[in-house]
C-alpha positions as CSV (number, residue, x, y, z in Angstrom):
1,X,-1.7,6.3,-33.8
2,X,1.6,4.5,-34.5
3,X,3.4,1.9,-31.9
4,X,6.6,1.1,-31.9
5,X,7.5,-2.4,-33.1
6,X,11.5,-2.3,-34.0
7,X,12.8,-0.1,-30.6
8,X,15.4,1.4,-32.8
9,X,14.8,5.1,-32.4
10,X,14.0,4.9,-28.5
11,X,13.2,2.5,-25.7
12,X,16.0,0.4,-27.1
13,X,16.2,-1.6,-23.6
14,X,12.5,-3.4,-25.1
15,X,15.0,-5.1,-28.6
16,X,15.5,-8.1,-25.8
17,X,11.9,-8.3,-24.8
18,X,9.9,-7.3,-27.3
19,X,6.6,-8.9,-26.9
20,X,6.4,-7.6,-23.6
21,X,7.1,-4.0,-24.3
22,X,4.4,-3.8,-27.4
23,X,2.0,-5.5,-25.5
24,X,2.5,-2.9,-22.2
25,X,2.8,0.6,-24.5
26,X,-0.5,-1.0,-26.6
27,X,-2.6,-1.0,-23.3
28,X,-1.3,2.2,-22.5
29,X,-1.9,3.8,-26.1
30,X,-5.4,2.9,-26.1
31,X,-6.1,4.4,-23.3
32,X,-5.1,7.9,-24.6
33,X,-7.3,5.8,-28.1
34,X,-10.5,5.8,-25.5
35,X,-10.0,10.0,-24.8
36,X,-7.7,9.0,-21.3
37,X,-5.4,11.5,-20.5
38,X,-2.0,10.7,-18.7
39,X,-2.5,10.1,-15.0
40,X,-0.2,12.8,-13.1
41,X,-1.5,15.5,-15.5
42,X,-4.0,15.4,-12.7
43,X,-4.4,19.2,-10.5
44,X,-5.2,16.2,-7.4
45,X,-1.7,13.9,-7.8
46,X,0.2,13.9,-4.5
47,X,3.8,15.4,-3.9
48,X,5.5,12.3,-4.5
49,X,4.6,12.0,-7.9
50,X,7.5,14.2,-9.6
51,X,7.0,13.0,-13.1
52,X,6.2,16.0,-15.2
53,X,2.8,16.3,-16.9
54,X,2.9,15.1,-20.5
55,X,0.2,15.8,-23.4
56,X,-3.1,16.9,-22.8
57,X,-4.8,17.5,-19.3
58,X,-7.7,15.7,-18.4
59,X,-11.1,17.4,-18.6
60,X,-13.0,14.9,-16.4
61,X,-12.1,13.1,-13.2
62,X,-14.2,10.0,-13.4
63,X,-12.2,8.0,-10.2
64,X,-10.1,9.1,-7.4
65,X,-6.3,9.3,-8.1
66,X,-4.7,6.1,-9.2
67,X,-0.9,5.6,-8.1
68,X,-1.9,1.8,-10.5
69,X,-3.2,3.0,-13.4
70,X,-1.7,2.1,-17.1
71,X,-1.7,5.7,-17.6
72,X,0.5,6.7,-14.5
73,X,4.0,7.5,-15.2
74,X,4.6,7.2,-11.5
75,X,3.4,3.9,-11.3
76,X,6.1,1.8,-9.6
77,X,5.7,-0.5,-12.0
78,X,6.4,0.5,-16.1
79,X,2.6,1.7,-17.3
80,X,1.2,-1.4,-15.0
81,X,3.5,-4.1,-16.8
82,X,0.2,-3.8,-19.5
83,X,-2.3,-4.5,-16.5
84,X,-5.2,-2.4,-16.0
85,X,-5.8,-1.6,-12.3
86,X,-8.8,-1.6,-10.5
87,X,-9.8,2.0,-11.0
88,X,-8.7,1.6,-14.7
89,X,-11.3,-0.6,-15.4
90,X,-14.0,1.3,-13.1
91,X,-13.3,4.2,-15.2
92,X,-13.5,2.8,-18.4
93,X,-16.5,1.2,-17.2
94,X,-18.4,4.4,-16.4
95,X,-17.6,5.8,-19.7
96,X,-18.3,2.9,-22.0
97,X,-20.3,0.8,-20.2
98,X,-19.8,-2.9,-19.1
99,X,-20.3,-6.5,-20.7
100,X,-23.3,-8.5,-19.6
101,X,-20.7,-11.4,-18.7
102,X,-18.2,-9.0,-16.7
103,X,-21.3,-7.6,-14.3
104,X,-22.5,-10.7,-13.8
105,X,-19.4,-12.8,-13.2
106,X,-17.4,-10.3,-11.2
107,X,-18.6,-9.7,-7.6
108,X,-15.8,-7.3,-6.5
109,X,-11.9,-6.8,-6.3
110,X,-9.1,-7.8,-3.6
111,X,-6.0,-6.4,-2.5
112,X,-3.3,-7.8,-0.4
113,X,-1.9,-6.0,2.3
114,X,1.2,-7.9,3.2
115,X,2.0,-5.7,6.2
116,X,3.3,-2.3,5.3
117,X,3.9,-3.5,1.5
118,X,1.3,-3.3,-0.5
119,X,0.9,-5.4,-4.0
120,X,0.4,-3.6,-6.8
121,X,-2.2,-5.7,-8.5
122,X,-6.3,-5.8,-7.4
123,X,-7.5,-9.5,-8.2
124,X,-10.7,-9.7,-9.2
125,X,-13.3,-12.3,-7.8
126,X,-15.2,-14.1,-10.7
127,X,-17.2,-16.4,-9.3
128,X,-20.2,-17.4,-11.7
129,X,-23.2,-15.5,-12.1
130,X,-24.1,-13.1,-9.0
131,X,-27.5,-13.3,-8.3
132,X,-28.6,-10.1,-6.4
133,X,-30.9,-12.0,-3.8
134,X,-27.5,-13.6,-2.3
135,X,-26.0,-12.3,1.0
136,X,-22.2,-12.0,1.1
137,X,-20.5,-12.6,4.1
138,X,-17.1,-13.8,5.5
139,X,-15.5,-16.5,7.7
140,X,-13.1,-19.8,7.9
141,X,-15.2,-22.5,6.8
142,X,-12.4,-24.6,6.4
143,X,-10.0,-24.2,9.6
144,X,-7.0,-22.9,6.7
145,X,-6.3,-19.7,8.8
146,X,-7.7,-17.6,5.6
147,X,-11.1,-15.8,4.9
148,X,-13.2,-17.2,2.3
149,X,-15.9,-15.6,0.3
150,X,-19.7,-17.4,1.3
151,X,-22.8,-16.9,-0.3
152,X,-26.0,-17.5,1.4
153,X,-29.0,-17.6,-1.2
154,X,-32.7,-18.8,-0.6
155,X,-33.1,-21.8,-3.2
156,X,-36.2,-22.6,-5.3
157,X,-39.1,-25.0,-4.7
158,X,-37.8,-28.6,-6.4
159,X,-39.8,-31.5,-7.3
160,X,-39.6,-34.9,-6.0
161,X,-41.6,-38.3,-5.7
162,X,-43.2,-39.4,-2.7
163,X,-43.9,-43.2,-2.3
164,X,-46.7,-43.8,-3.5
165,X,-45.2,-42.4,-6.7
166,X,-47.0,-39.0,-6.9
167,X,-44.6,-36.1,-8.0
168,X,-44.5,-33.5,-4.9
169,X,-42.9,-30.2,-4.7
170,X,-40.2,-30.1,-1.8
171,X,-40.3,-26.6,0.6
172,X,-37.7,-24.4,-0.7
173,X,-34.1,-24.3,1.2
174,X,-31.8,-21.8,1.6
175,X,-27.6,-23.0,1.4
176,X,-24.7,-21.6,1.8
177,X,-21.5,-21.7,-0.2
178,X,-17.9,-21.2,0.3
179,X,-15.1,-20.0,-2.1
180,X,-11.9,-20.9,-0.2
181,X,-9.4,-18.2,0.7
182,X,-6.0,-19.0,-1.5
183,X,-2.8,-17.0,-1.4
184,X,-3.7,-15.2,-4.2
185,X,-7.6,-14.8,-3.8
186,X,-10.4,-17.2,-3.9
187,X,-11.6,-20.0,-5.5
188,X,-13.6,-20.1,-9.0
189,X,-15.7,-23.0,-8.1
190,X,-17.7,-22.8,-4.9
191,X,-18.3,-25.9,-1.9
192,X,-21.1,-26.2,-0.5
193,X,-20.8,-26.3,3.3
194,X,-24.7,-25.9,4.3
195,X,-26.7,-27.9,1.8
196,X,-30.2,-27.0,3.5
197,X,-31.6,-24.4,6.3
198,X,-35.1,-22.7,6.3
199,X,-35.5,-20.1,3.8
200,X,-36.7,-16.1,5.2
201,X,-35.7,-14.2,7.6
202,X,-32.3,-12.7,8.3
203,X,-29.1,-14.3,6.7
204,X,-27.4,-16.8,8.9
205,X,-24.3,-15.6,10.7
206,X,-21.1,-17.2,10.6
207,X,-18.3,-18.1,14.1
208,X,-16.8,-20.9,15.6
209,X,-19.0,-22.7,18.4
210,X,-17.4,-25.5,19.0
211,X,-12.9,-24.5,18.6
212,X,-11.8,-26.1,16.1
213,X,-10.5,-23.6,13.8
214,X,-13.5,-23.9,11.4
215,X,-15.9,-21.3,11.5
216,X,-19.9,-22.8,11.6
217,X,-23.5,-21.4,10.9
218,X,-25.8,-20.0,13.2
219,X,-29.5,-19.5,13.0
220,X,-32.6,-18.2,14.9
221,X,-36.3,-19.7,14.4
222,X,-39.4,-19.2,16.4
223,X,-37.6,-18.9,19.5
224,X,-34.8,-21.3,19.1
225,X,-31.2,-21.3,18.3
226,X,-29.2,-23.7,15.9
227,X,-26.1,-23.9,14.7
228,X,-24.5,-26.6,11.7
229,X,-21.0,-27.4,12.3
230,X,-18.3,-27.3,10.2
231,X,-17.9,-31.0,11.1
232,X,-21.6,-31.5,11.0
233,X,-24.8,-32.8,8.8
234,X,-27.4,-31.5,10.3
235,X,-28.8,-28.6,12.3
236,X,-28.2,-29.0,16.3
237,X,-30.3,-26.9,18.7
238,X,-28.2,-25.4,21.1
239,X,-30.6,-22.9,22.9
240,X,-34.0,-21.2,23.6
241,X,-34.1,-17.5,23.2
242,X,-36.6,-15.2,21.7
243,X,-33.7,-12.5,20.2
244,X,-33.2,-13.2,16.8
245,X,-30.4,-12.3,14.1
246,X,-31.4,-9.6,13.3
247,X,-30.5,-8.2,16.8
248,X,-27.5,-10.3,17.1
249,X,-23.6,-10.1,16.6
250,X,-21.6,-13.0,17.1
251,X,-17.8,-12.0,18.5
252,X,-15.6,-13.7,21.4
253,X,-15.5,-11.6,24.5
254,X,-14.3,-14.1,27.1
255,X,-11.4,-14.9,24.9
256,X,-12.0,-19.1,25.0
257,X,-11.9,-19.4,21.3
258,X,-15.9,-19.6,20.7
259,X,-18.2,-17.8,19.1
260,X,-20.2,-15.9,21.9
261,X,-23.9,-14.0,20.8
262,X,-24.0,-10.5,21.6
263,X,-26.6,-8.4,22.0
264,X,-27.6,-3.9,22.5
265,X,-30.9,-3.5,24.2
266,X,-30.1,0.0,24.3
267,X,-29.9,-0.6,28.1
268,X,-26.9,-3.2,28.6
269,X,-25.4,-5.4,27.1
270,X,-25.3,-9.0,27.1
271,X,-23.3,-12.3,25.6
272,X,-24.2,-16.1,26.0
273,X,-20.8,-17.5,26.1
274,X,-20.6,-20.1,23.2
275,X,-24.4,-19.5,22.7
276,X,-25.2,-22.1,24.6
277,X,-25.6,-20.5,28.0
278,X,-27.4,-18.0,29.6
279,X,-27.4,-14.3,29.1
280,X,-24.4,-12.4,31.0
281,X,-24.7,-8.8,31.4
282,X,-21.2,-7.3,30.1
283,X,-21.9,-3.7,30.3
284,X,-24.7,-0.6,30.8
285,X,-25.2,0.9,27.6
286,X,-27.5,3.2,26.2
287,X,-25.8,3.3,22.5
288,X,-27.3,0.9,20.5
289,X,-26.0,-2.3,18.6
290,X,-26.1,-0.2,15.3
291,X,-23.4,2.2,16.6
292,X,-20.8,-0.2,17.8
293,X,-17.8,-1.7,16.3
294,X,-15.2,-4.7,17.5
295,X,-12.1,-5.3,17.9
296,X,-9.1,-6.2,19.7
297,X,-7.1,-3.2,20.4
298,X,-5.1,-4.6,23.1
299,X,-4.0,-8.0,21.7
300,X,-5.6,-10.3,24.7
301,X,-7.7,-12.1,22.4
302,X,-11.1,-11.1,23.9
303,X,-12.9,-8.6,22.1
304,X,-13.3,-5.0,22.7
305,X,-16.4,-2.7,21.5
306,X,-15.4,0.4,19.6
307,X,-17.8,3.8,19.2
308,X,-17.3,6.7,17.1
309,X,-19.8,9.8,18.2
310,X,-17.9,12.1,15.2
311,X,-16.1,13.4,18.0
312,X,-14.3,11.3,20.0
313,X,-13.5,7.5,19.4
314,X,-14.1,5.4,22.6
315,X,-13.1,1.2,23.5
316,X,-14.9,-0.7,26.2
317,X,-12.3,-3.4,26.8
318,X,-13.7,-6.8,26.5
319,X,-17.4,-5.1,26.7
320,X,-16.9,-4.7,30.5
321,X,-14.6,-1.6,31.0
322,X,-16.5,1.9,31.3
323,X,-16.1,4.1,28.0
324,X,-11.8,4.9,27.5
325,X,-11.4,7.5,25.6
326,X,-8.3,7.1,22.6
327,X,-8.5,9.8,20.0
328,X,-10.6,12.3,18.7
329,X,-11.8,12.6,15.4
330,X,-14.1,14.2,13.8
331,X,-14.3,11.4,10.7
332,X,-17.7,10.2,10.1
333,X,-17.9,7.2,11.3
334,X,-19.5,5.7,8.5
335,X,-16.0,5.8,6.7
336,X,-14.6,4.0,9.2
337,X,-13.5,0.1,9.5
338,X,-12.0,-1.8,12.4
339,X,-9.0,-4.0,10.9
340,X,-5.0,-5.3,11.8
341,X,-3.3,-3.8,8.5
342,X,0.2,-4.2,10.1
343,X,-0.1,-7.4,11.3
344,X,0.5,-6.7,15.2
345,X,-2.3,-8.4,16.5
346,X,-3.8,-5.7,17.8
347,X,-7.2,-3.3,15.8
348,X,-6.4,0.1,14.0
349,X,-8.8,2.4,12.6
350,X,-9.1,2.1,9.1
351,X,-10.4,5.2,7.0
352,X,-11.7,4.2,3.1
353,X,-13.0,7.9,1.4
354,X,-12.6,9.4,-2.0
355,X,-10.5,6.1,-2.7
356,X,-8.1,6.5,0.0
357,X,-7.5,4.5,2.5
358,X,-5.6,5.9,5.4
359,X,-5.0,4.4,9.3
360,X,-4.8,5.4,12.8
361,X,-2.7,2.6,14.0
362,X,-4.2,0.7,17.2
363,X,-6.7,3.9,17.0
364,X,-4.4,6.0,18.9
365,X,-2.1,7.5,15.9
366,X,-3.0,10.4,14.0
367,X,-3.9,9.4,9.9
368,X,-1.0,7.7,8.3
369,X,-1.6,7.1,4.8
370,X,-2.2,3.6,3.4
371,X,-3.5,2.7,0.0
372,X,-4.5,4.9,-2.8
373,X,-6.4,4.3,-6.2
374,X,-9.2,2.2,-4.2
375,X,-12.3,1.3,-6.6
376,X,-15.9,2.4,-5.6
377,X,-18.2,0.0,-3.3
378,X,-18.6,-1.6,-0.1
379,X,-15.6,-2.3,1.5
380,X,-14.4,-5.0,3.7
381,X,-10.9,-5.5,5.7
382,X,-10.7,-9.4,6.1
383,X,-7.3,-12.1,5.9
384,X,-7.6,-13.5,3.0
385,X,-4.3,-15.4,2.4
386,X,-4.2,-16.2,6.3
387,X,-0.6,-13.9,6.8
388,X,-1.8,-12.2,9.9
389,X,-2.7,-9.0,7.9
390,X,-6.0,-7.9,6.6
391,X,-6.6,-7.7,3.3
392,X,-9.1,-5.5,1.3
393,X,-11.9,-6.7,-0.6
394,X,-14.2,-4.1,-2.5
395,X,-17.6,-5.2,-3.7
396,X,-18.4,-4.2,-7.2
397,X,-21.1,-1.2,-7.5
398,X,-24.2,-2.4,-8.8
């Protein structure tokens, strides 16, 4: 392999920006050196990519077709400006493995979706050591309108000294930390948001119980419900109920801006408004909680209930109306997500499959292409930068 450092015979436009061109070309060429062919040579290259195949055709496809690859002549940025895409990284890791430091520190990849204009780069979420026993969730703990990445983990017992001067063990505590959302990803350092709580059982739920714009933490222990408020300093008892966290989700079913615990017991749907009220029956339904998804399909600020049975999509508006059929689809419900990916204030149905993302706007249109080159892993749509459009976070496969 010979790299061009003079730019006298070809790419003469690089003579005025030599360092950038050298670095960008080097990344591309070293891709060939480790056995990676041009992306546009693949048989599954879409019709819009009109660059001719060049060089050796690939023998094995290790990721989905990637429009952002440094090896793709159809990349909107020349050789991706030398920046490896999420699938470039995933493919190299599948072929050659990962460094211990990378696998321990990178939780996943974030792609901002700004209306109908998609950015080109994935942002790795490097958060220090990733512990296998951590429960990860999302919420806005500081009330700035941006989604934060939340880690909930049980700690170990700690040593302490009692009044008699004896060394004793404190009971283990669960705590929650948050990597605050920013305009370009998540903060590198964690902020402690809940310093203590009982260990064991299901992970805490996240929702706004006082309408201040900041999400609080919800726990259920021994038939009692507790909330740790964003502005508080301890757990506050708000209600008594035998229904545990494993049978609840938090949504806003009356549009008052407060989180409502919701349950589906196989015969009816019930909500406790604000978590402090008794159970109110919203509807009669045999559909189990695990088969339901939630969004706001009419933009009224109240949560609607969505289901797919593999043939049709139906919505119960506010969780109180009968099922309204909004579309026909045989796509597996496991591939479906509810998100607002165009920023119009209403929910869309999004499909993630085979490295591609397609969307049915408001759940009523046909499938429209949205993204390609999505890495494998569990996908979550949430608004990290606070622009009103849900972004895509993909957990690294482990």
